[in-house]
C-alpha positions as CSV (number, residue, x, y, z in Angstrom):
1,X,-39.2,-72.2,81.5
2,X,-37.4,-75.1,79.8
3,X,-40.7,-75.9,78.0
4,X,-40.9,-72.3,76.7
5,X,-37.3,-72.3,75.4
6,X,-38.0,-75.6,73.6
7,X,-41.2,-74.2,72.0
8,X,-39.2,-71.1,70.8
9,X,-36.5,-73.3,69.3
10,X,-39.1,-75.3,67.4
11,X,-40.7,-72.2,66.0
12,X,-37.4,-70.7,65.0
13,X,-36.2,-73.9,63.3
14,X,-39.5,-74.6,61.5
15,X,-38.8,-72.3,58.5
16,X,-35.4,-73.9,58.1
17,X,-36.8,-77.4,58.0
18,X,-39.5,-76.2,55.6
19,X,-37.0,-74.6,53.3
20,X,-34.9,-77.8,53.4
21,X,-37.9,-79.9,52.5
22,X,-38.7,-77.6,49.6
23,X,-35.1,-77.9,48.4
24,X,-35.2,-81.7,48.5
25,X,-38.5,-81.7,46.6
26,X,-37.1,-79.3,44.0
27,X,-33.9,-81.4,43.7
28,X,-35.8,-84.6,43.2
29,X,-37.9,-83.1,40.5
30,X,-34.8,-81.8,38.7
31,X,-33.3,-85.3,38.9
32,X,-36.5,-86.9,37.5
33,X,-36.6,-84.4,34.7
34,X,-32.9,-85.0,33.9
35,X,-33.5,-88.8,33.8
36,X,-36.5,-88.4,31.5
37,X,-34.4,-86.3,29.1
38,X,-31.4,-88.6,29.2
39,X,-33.5,-91.7,28.6
40,X,-35.1,-90.2,25.5
41,X,-32.2,-88.3,24.0
42,X,-29.0,-89.1,25.9
43,X,-25.9,-91.1,25.1
44,X,-25.5,-94.7,25.8
45,X,-23.9,-93.9,29.1
46,X,-26.6,-91.5,30.2
47,X,-29.4,-93.7,29.1
48,X,-28.0,-96.5,31.2
49,X,-27.7,-94.3,34.3
50,X,-31.2,-93.0,33.7
51,X,-32.6,-96.6,33.6
52,X,-30.7,-97.4,36.9
53,X,-32.2,-94.2,38.5
54,X,-35.7,-95.0,37.4
55,X,-35.6,-98.6,38.4
56,X,-34.1,-97.8,41.8
57,X,-36.7,-95.2,42.5
58,X,-39.5,-97.7,42.0
59,X,-41.7,-94.8,40.7
60,X,-44.5,-96.0,38.4
61,X,-44.5,-92.7,36.5
62,X,-41.4,-93.9,34.8
63,X,-43.1,-97.0,33.3
64,X,-44.3,-95.4,30.0
65,X,-41.0,-93.6,29.2
66,X,-39.1,-96.8,29.9
67,X,-41.6,-98.9,27.9
68,X,-41.4,-96.6,24.9
69,X,-37.6,-96.7,25.0
70,X,-37.6,-100.5,25.3
71,X,-39.6,-100.8,22.1
72,X,-37.8,-98.1,20.2
73,X,-35.7,-99.6,17.4
74,X,-36.8,-103.2,17.9
75,X,-39.0,-103.1,14.8
76,X,-36.2,-101.7,12.7
77,X,-35.4,-104.1,9.9
78,X,-31.9,-105.7,9.8
79,X,-30.2,-106.2,6.5
80,X,-32.1,-105.6,3.2
81,X,-34.5,-102.7,3.3
82,X,-38.0,-103.9,4.1
83,X,-40.6,-101.9,2.1
84,X,-43.4,-102.9,4.3
85,X,-41.8,-101.6,7.5
86,X,-43.5,-98.6,9.1
87,X,-40.1,-97.4,10.3
88,X,-38.0,-94.9,8.3
89,X,-34.8,-96.8,7.6
90,X,-31.4,-95.1,7.3
91,X,-29.6,-96.4,4.2
92,X,-26.1,-97.9,4.5
93,X,-23.8,-100.0,2.4
94,X,-23.0,-100.2,-1.3
95,X,-25.9,-98.7,-3.3
96,X,-27.6,-97.7,0.0
97,X,-29.6,-100.9,-0.1
98,X,-29.0,-101.9,3.5
99,X,-30.3,-100.4,6.8
100,X,-27.7,-99.0,9.1
101,X,-27.1,-100.8,12.4
102,X,-28.9,-99.3,15.3
103,X,-27.1,-96.5,17.1
104,X,-25.2,-97.2,20.2
105,X,-28.1,-96.0,22.4
106,X,-30.1,-98.9,21.0
107,X,-27.5,-101.5,22.0
108,X,-28.9,-104.6,23.7
109,X,-27.0,-103.5,26.9
110,X,-29.3,-100.5,27.1
111,X,-32.4,-102.6,26.4
112,X,-31.5,-105.1,29.1
113,X,-31.0,-102.2,31.6
114,X,-34.5,-100.8,30.7
115,X,-36.1,-104.3,31.2
116,X,-34.3,-104.5,34.6
117,X,-35.7,-101.1,35.6
118,X,-39.3,-102.1,34.7
119,X,-38.9,-105.2,36.7
120,X,-37.7,-103.3,39.7
121,X,-40.6,-100.9,39.6
122,X,-42.8,-104.1,39.5
123,X,-46.1,-102.5,38.4
124,X,-48.5,-104.3,36.2
125,X,-48.7,-101.3,33.8
126,X,-45.3,-102.4,32.5
127,X,-46.6,-105.8,31.3
128,X,-47.9,-104.7,27.9
129,X,-44.5,-103.1,27.1
130,X,-42.6,-106.2,28.2
131,X,-44.9,-108.5,26.3
132,X,-44.5,-106.6,23.1
133,X,-40.8,-106.3,23.6
134,X,-40.4,-110.0,24.2
135,X,-42.3,-110.8,21.0
136,X,-40.1,-108.5,19.0
137,X,-36.8,-109.8,20.5
138,X,-37.7,-113.5,20.1
139,X,-38.8,-112.9,16.5
140,X,-35.3,-111.4,16.0
141,X,-33.6,-114.4,17.6
142,X,-35.7,-116.9,15.7
143,X,-34.8,-115.2,12.4
144,X,-31.1,-115.4,13.3
145,X,-31.5,-119.1,14.2
146,X,-33.2,-119.7,10.9
147,X,-30.6,-117.9,8.8
148,X,-27.7,-119.5,10.7
149,X,-29.2,-123.0,10.4
150,X,-29.6,-122.5,6.6
151,X,-26.0,-121.5,6.2
152,X,-24.8,-124.4,8.3
153,X,-26.8,-126.9,6.3
154,X,-24.4,-126.3,3.4
155,X,-21.4,-127.4,5.4
156,X,-19.8,-130.8,5.3
157,X,-21.2,-133.2,7.9
158,X,-19.6,-132.8,11.3
159,X,-18.9,-129.0,10.9
160,X,-21.5,-127.7,13.3
161,X,-24.2,-128.5,10.8
162,X,-27.9,-128.0,11.6
163,X,-27.6,-126.9,15.2
164,X,-27.0,-123.8,17.4
165,X,-24.0,-124.8,19.4
166,X,-24.2,-122.0,21.9
167,X,-27.0,-119.7,23.0
168,X,-25.0,-117.7,25.6
169,X,-22.6,-114.8,25.4
170,X,-19.3,-116.6,24.7
171,X,-16.4,-114.9,22.9
172,X,-15.1,-116.7,19.9
173,X,-13.7,-116.5,16.4
174,X,-16.9,-114.9,15.0
175,X,-15.8,-111.6,16.6
176,X,-12.4,-111.7,14.8
177,X,-13.2,-112.6,11.2
178,X,-15.7,-110.9,8.9
179,X,-18.2,-113.4,7.5
180,X,-17.2,-116.2,10.0
181,X,-20.5,-117.7,11.3
182,X,-19.2,-120.9,13.0
183,X,-19.5,-122.3,15.6
184,X,-22.3,-119.8,16.3
185,X,-24.0,-116.8,14.8
186,X,-22.4,-113.7,16.2
187,X,-25.6,-111.6,15.9
188,X,-27.1,-113.8,18.6
189,X,-24.3,-113.1,20.9
190,X,-22.7,-109.7,20.3
191,X,-24.2,-106.3,19.7
192,X,-24.5,-106.0,15.9
193,X,-21.4,-108.2,15.6
194,X,-21.2,-108.1,11.8
195,X,-20.4,-104.4,12.0
196,X,-18.6,-104.3,15.3
197,X,-16.1,-107.1,14.7
198,X,-14.6,-105.3,11.7
199,X,-13.4,-102.4,13.9
200,X,-9.6,-102.5,13.9
201,X,-9.3,-101.7,17.6
202,X,-11.5,-100.8,20.5
203,X,-11.8,-97.1,21.4
204,X,-12.5,-96.8,25.1
205,X,-13.5,-93.2,24.6
206,X,-16.3,-94.2,22.2
207,X,-19.5,-94.7,24.1
208,X,-20.7,-97.2,21.5
209,X,-17.7,-99.3,22.0
210,X,-18.0,-99.2,25.8
211,X,-21.6,-100.3,25.6
212,X,-20.7,-103.3,23.3
213,X,-17.9,-104.3,25.6
214,X,-20.5,-105.4,28.1
215,X,-21.3,-108.2,25.8
216,X,-25.1,-108.0,26.0
217,X,-27.1,-109.4,23.1
218,X,-30.7,-110.1,22.3
219,X,-30.6,-113.4,24.2
220,X,-29.7,-111.3,27.3
221,X,-32.6,-108.8,26.5
222,X,-35.1,-111.7,26.3
223,X,-33.9,-113.1,29.6
224,X,-34.1,-109.7,31.3
225,X,-37.6,-109.1,30.0
226,X,-38.7,-112.5,31.4
227,X,-37.0,-111.7,34.7
228,X,-38.9,-108.4,34.8
229,X,-42.2,-110.2,34.1
230,X,-41.3,-112.6,36.9
231,X,-41.2,-109.7,39.4
232,X,-44.7,-108.6,38.5
233,X,-47.3,-111.1,39.9
234,X,-50.2,-110.8,37.5
235,X,-52.1,-113.4,35.5
236,X,-51.2,-111.8,32.2
237,X,-47.5,-111.9,33.1
238,X,-47.7,-115.6,33.8
239,X,-49.5,-116.1,30.5
240,X,-46.6,-114.5,28.6
241,X,-43.9,-116.4,30.7
242,X,-45.6,-119.7,30.0
243,X,-45.2,-119.3,26.3
244,X,-41.4,-119.5,26.6
245,X,-41.2,-122.5,29.0
246,X,-40.3,-124.8,26.1
247,X,-38.2,-122.4,24.0
248,X,-35.3,-124.2,22.3
249,X,-32.7,-121.8,23.6
250,X,-31.8,-122.7,27.1
251,X,-31.0,-119.2,28.1
252,X,-34.5,-118.1,27.2
253,X,-36.2,-121.2,28.6
254,X,-34.2,-121.1,31.8
255,X,-35.2,-117.4,32.4
256,X,-38.9,-118.3,31.8
257,X,-38.7,-121.1,34.3
258,X,-37.3,-118.9,37.1
259,X,-39.8,-116.2,36.2
260,X,-42.7,-118.6,36.6
261,X,-41.5,-119.6,40.0
262,X,-41.9,-115.9,41.2
263,X,-45.6,-116.0,40.3
264,X,-46.8,-118.0,43.3
265,X,-49.5,-120.6,43.5
266,X,-51.1,-120.0,40.0
267,X,-47.8,-121.1,38.4
268,X,-47.7,-124.5,40.2
269,X,-49.7,-126.6,37.7
270,X,-47.7,-125.1,34.8
271,X,-44.4,-125.9,36.4
272,X,-45.4,-129.4,37.4
273,X,-46.3,-130.0,33.7
274,X,-43.0,-128.5,32.6
275,X,-41.1,-130.8,34.9
276,X,-42.6,-133.8,33.1
277,X,-41.6,-132.5,29.7
278,X,-38.1,-131.2,30.4
279,X,-35.3,-133.4,29.2
280,X,-32.2,-131.3,30.1
281,X,-31.1,-132.0,33.7
282,X,-29.8,-128.5,34.3
283,X,-33.1,-127.1,33.3
284,X,-34.9,-129.8,35.4
285,X,-33.0,-128.4,38.4
286,X,-34.4,-124.9,37.6
287,X,-37.9,-126.2,37.3
288,X,-37.5,-128.0,40.7
289,X,-36.2,-124.7,42.2
290,X,-39.3,-122.8,40.9
291,X,-41.7,-125.5,42.1
292,X,-40.3,-125.5,45.6
293,X,-40.3,-121.7,45.6
294,X,-44.0,-121.9,45.1
295,X,-44.6,-124.9,47.4
296,X,-41.9,-126.3,49.6
297,X,-44.0,-129.3,50.5
298,X,-43.6,-130.9,47.1
299,X,-41.7,-134.0,48.4
300,X,-41.1,-135.6,45.0
301,X,-39.6,-132.5,43.5
302,X,-37.4,-132.1,46.6
303,X,-36.0,-135.7,46.0
304,X,-35.5,-134.9,42.4
305,X,-33.4,-131.9,43.2
306,X,-31.3,-133.8,45.7
307,X,-30.6,-136.5,43.1
308,X,-29.6,-133.8,40.5
309,X,-27.1,-132.4,43.1
310,X,-25.2,-135.7,42.7
311,X,-24.8,-135.6,38.9
312,X,-21.4,-135.9,37.2
313,X,-22.2,-132.8,35.0
314,X,-20.9,-129.7,36.8
315,X,-23.5,-127.5,35.2
316,X,-26.3,-129.6,36.6
317,X,-24.7,-129.6,40.1
318,X,-24.4,-125.8,40.0
319,X,-28.1,-125.4,39.2
320,X,-29.1,-127.8,42.0
321,X,-26.9,-126.1,44.5
322,X,-28.0,-122.6,43.5
323,X,-31.6,-123.8,44.0
324,X,-31.0,-125.1,47.5
325,X,-29.0,-121.9,48.4
326,X,-32.1,-119.8,47.5
327,X,-34.6,-122.1,49.0
328,X,-33.0,-122.3,52.4
329,X,-34.8,-125.5,53.4
330,X,-33.8,-127.0,56.8
331,X,-34.5,-130.5,55.6
332,X,-31.8,-130.2,52.9
333,X,-29.0,-129.7,55.4
334,X,-27.9,-133.3,55.6
335,X,-28.0,-133.8,51.8
336,X,-26.0,-130.6,51.3
337,X,-23.3,-131.7,53.8
338,X,-23.1,-135.1,52.1
339,X,-22.6,-133.3,48.7
340,X,-19.9,-131.1,50.3
341,X,-17.9,-134.1,51.4
342,X,-17.5,-135.4,47.8
343,X,-17.4,-132.1,45.9
344,X,-14.1,-131.4,44.2
345,X,-14.7,-128.0,42.7
346,X,-13.8,-125.1,45.1
347,X,-16.3,-122.7,43.6
348,X,-19.1,-125.2,44.1
349,X,-17.9,-126.0,47.6
350,X,-18.3,-122.3,48.4
351,X,-21.8,-122.3,47.1
352,X,-22.6,-125.4,49.1
353,X,-21.3,-123.7,52.3
354,X,-23.7,-120.8,51.6
355,X,-26.6,-123.3,51.0
356,X,-25.8,-125.1,54.2
357,X,-25.8,-121.8,56.1
358,X,-29.2,-120.9,54.7
359,X,-30.6,-124.4,55.5
360,X,-29.4,-124.2,59.1
361,X,-30.7,-120.7,59.5
362,X,-34.1,-122.0,58.4
363,X,-34.0,-124.6,61.2
364,X,-34.0,-121.8,63.8
365,X,-36.5,-119.5,62.2
366,X,-40.3,-119.9,62.1
367,X,-41.7,-122.3,59.5
368,X,-42.0,-120.5,56.2
369,X,-44.1,-123.0,54.3
């Protein structure tokens, strides 16, 4: 009798479950359609949320829409109108001779989010979009470096002449004064800074202002594209990553180094060669990290990373400690504890404690080499 009642309950409940499943399928389809519309035509806020949804879903059907949006606007000329450009420029400025800055939805913050989403999906179909996007972004950065270097060459000796002082997003006077290009070119570091820095005050209700307040720039976009390529283990991804392992900007070079370390065994010869050429100790620590991610049996690299953890330069120690924290190698436990005993910086001590925990955890787990 009990078995009969159970059978009846299942039969009665079946239509309910079937209906619920149909509702879920319909709801998911509606969300996918909404994300596609927002990515193509939404505001800065909705484009960002659409990219998060698409990346989080991991669904390869979003690759082409994300790829198209990544490339949209990257070919637009900046400054004087370029007659050879296939894009239709929108005129701005006196005499309508300049091209208007990209709309807020083309802000580097959105581009970085799209690159992140393509990396999270992790499908090789994204590689052509990422490769083309990387080439366009780096061309943009290289032009900014060229223009800035030319302007600095006219300065008196000692006034930041002939060098790019920073290649990261760091707030500075360039955001405050129109035409101020020193100590760094704001276009490298702030979304369309020449236009944005002239705004009298920030409007938190303006979606364009909100996007720019994230501080993303084309250096960030390049780094995010390389990170995305690093998440896709494919020979063509490694080929693109390899092209930036010696880039003069450390933010680009460092991202390429870490991306190469995600590619597995094929990247090992490239990384070992990079280690021989790299002169910057912080970047050496990153190369060592990537080499050991590929092959933890590289004893010489292990010793190099231990020695870099003892450097006076805080930035170098950070890179070395972060490497050991991710690697979680049991054999690094004693060296990490020795480093902790002499470390003065509280934030680095906290990182060392995490690295020691991961190393000790590795000692009780099966060998992962």
